C-alpha positions in Angstrom: 271.4 102.4 66.3 271.1 98.8 67.7 271.2 98.0 71.4 274.6 96.4 70.9 276.1 99.4 69.2 274.6 101.7 71.9 276.2 99.6 74.7 279.5 99.6 72.8 279.4 103.4 72.3 278.4 104.0 75.9 281.1 101.7 77.1 283.7 103.5 75.0 282.6 106.9 76.4 282.8 105.5 79.9 286.3 104.1 79.4 287.6 107.3 77.8 286.1 109.4 80.6 287.7 107.2 83.3 291.1 107.3 81.5 290.9 111.1 81.4 290.0 111.3 85.0 292.7 109.0 86.2 295.3 110.7 84.1 294.3 114.1 85.5 294.2 112.6 89.0 297.8 111.3 88.7 299.0 114.8 87.9 297.0 116.4 90.7 298.2 113.9 93.3 301.8 114.4 92.2 301.5 118.2 92.3 299.3 118.6 95.3 299.6 115.4 97.3 296.6 113.4 98.4 295.5 116.0 100.9 295.9 119.0 98.6 294.2 117.5 95.5 290.4 117.9 95.3 287.7 116.4 93.1 287.1 119.8 91.6 290.8 120.3 90.7 290.8 116.8 89.1 287.7 117.6 87.2 289.1 120.9 86.0 292.3 119.2 84.8 290.3 116.5 83.1 288.1 119.2 81.5 285.0 117.4 82.8 282.2 118.5 85.1 282.7 117.6 88.7 279.4 115.6 88.6 280.8 113.4 85.9 283.9 112.6 88.0 281.7 111.7 91.0 279.5 109.6 88.7 282.4 107.3 88.0 284.2 107.6 91.3 282.1 108.5 94.4 284.8 110.5 96.2 288.5 111.5 96.2 289.6 108.4 98.1 288.0 106.1 95.4 289.9 108.0 92.7 293.2 107.6 94.6 292.6 103.9 95.1 291.9 103.6 91.4 295.1 105.4 90.6 297.1 103.1 92.9 295.4 100.0 91.6 296.0 101.0 88.0 299.7 101.5 88.8 300.1 98.2 90.5 298.3 96.4 87.7 300.6 98.0 85.1 303.7 97.0 87.0 302.4 93.5 87.5 301.7 93.0 83.8 305.2 94.3 83.0 307.3 92.3 85.5 305.1 89.4 86.5 306.3 86.9 83.9 309.7 85.9 85.4 310.0 82.2 84.6 312.4 79.5 86.0 313.1 78.0 82.6 314.4 81.3 81.2 317.3 81.3 83.6 318.5 84.1 85.8 320.2 86.2 83.1 317.2 86.5 80.9 314.9 87.0 83.9 316.9 89.9 85.3 317.3 91.5 81.9 313.5 91.4 81.4 312.8 92.6 84.9 315.2 95.6 84.6 314.0 96.5 81.1 310.3 96.4 82.0 310.8 98.6 85.1 313.0 101.1 83.4 310.5 101.5 80.5 307.6 102.0 82.9 309.6 104.5 84.9 310.2 106.6 81.8 306.8 106.2 80.3 304.7 106.6 83.6 306.8 108.7 86.0 303.8 110.1 87.7 302.5 106.7 88.7 305.8 105.8 90.2 306.0 109.1 92.2 302.5 108.6 93.6 303.4 105.1 94.7 306.6 106.3 96.3 304.8 109.2 98.1 302.2 106.7 99.4 304.9 104.4 100.8 306.9 107.3 102.4 303.7 108.4 104.1 303.1 105.1 105.7 301.3 103.2 102.9 297.9 103.7 104.5 296.1 102.8 101.3 298.5 100.0 100.3 298.8 98.0 103.6 296.5 95.2 102.5 298.2 94.9 99.1 301.7 94.9 100.6 300.8 92.3 103.2 299.2 89.9 100.8 299.9 90.2 97.1 303.2 92.1 97.1 304.7 90.0 99.9 303.7 86.8 98.1 305.1 88.1 94.8 308.5 88.9 96.4 308.6 85.5 98.1 307.9 83.6 94.9 310.5 85.5 92.9 313.1 85.3 95.7 312.5 81.5 95.7 313.2 81.3 92.0 316.5 83.3 92.4 317.4 81.0 95.3 316.9 77.9 93.2 319.2 79.4 90.5 321.7 80.1 93.3 321.5 76.6 94.7 321.9 75.2 91.1 325.1 77.2 90.7 323.6 79.3 87.9 324.4 82.6 89.7 326.5 83.7 92.6 325.1 83.7 96.2 323.3 87.0 96.6 320.4 87.8 98.9 317.4 87.4 96.5 315.1 89.8 98.4 317.7 92.5 98.4 318.3 91.9 94.7 314.7 92.6 94.0 314.9 95.8 96.2 317.9 96.9 94.3 316.2 96.5 90.9 313.1 98.3 92.2 315.1 101.2 93.6 317.6 101.7 90.8 314.9 101.6 88.0 312.3 103.7 89.8 314.9 106.4 90.6 314.6 107.6 87.0 310.9 108.4 87.6 310.9 109.5 91.2 313.9 111.9 90.8 313.6 112.8 87.1 313.9 116.5 87.9 317.2 116.0 89.8 318.6 113.8 87.1 317.7 116.2 84.2 319.2 119.1 86.2 322.5 117.3 86.8 322.7 116.1 83.2 321.8 119.6 82.0 318.9 118.4 79.9 315.4 119.8 79.5 314.0 116.4 79.0 315.1 112.8 78.5 316.3 111.9 75.0 315.1 109.1 72.8 318.1 106.8 73.5 318.2 107.5 77.3 315.9 104.6 78.1 318.1 102.0 76.3 321.3 103.5 77.8 319.8 103.1 81.3 318.7 99.6 80.6 322.1 98.6 79.3 323.9 100.2 82.2 321.8 98.8 85.0 321.7 95.4 83.3 325.5 95.3 83.0 326.1 96.3 86.6 323.5 94.0 88.2 324.3 91.0 86.0 328.0 91.4 86.8 327.2 91.5 90.5 325.2 88.3 90.1 328.1 86.6 88.3 326.1 86.4 85.1 328.6 88.2 82.8 
């Protein structure tokens, strides 16, 4: 085996191990909370020796930070491409669709984020004060430009973003409640598209875009 192939193989093993660890960690943090989860319980769920977990992540706090960073990166990639030339209708539709799909596909990530915020966002304060605050300001500025140009009704841009966040993430954070009320064991294949269509219709009407 050449050195290049060995590096590639080693890299693949590393990535696969880290993915397994972070997946197991998301489940443990949801079920046990940050305080209740342990490196050993994460290792057991990942079916890896504890020493392997500590090799990639020095301690539980590092694992938790990695889970949060992974979640934030995923959301950023999904909703970070709102562009002025698309106009408000397309931008809002894309924003809602991306957030709904992520909520259905990665509910544990959303729950961990919600739990972190409810508990004071100790591990997210720097992110919230810098990147997230700047992101909201930039997107709110875009919405305000569309409002000023008469392309949508005069709504509060920041609260519009909050509304989209809360309404879409509700399907991840409160999935048990929703399924119980709807008398379903799990979400069905067309539920995602129904939710996207419903939220898009309500929010676009409120913004004067339908």
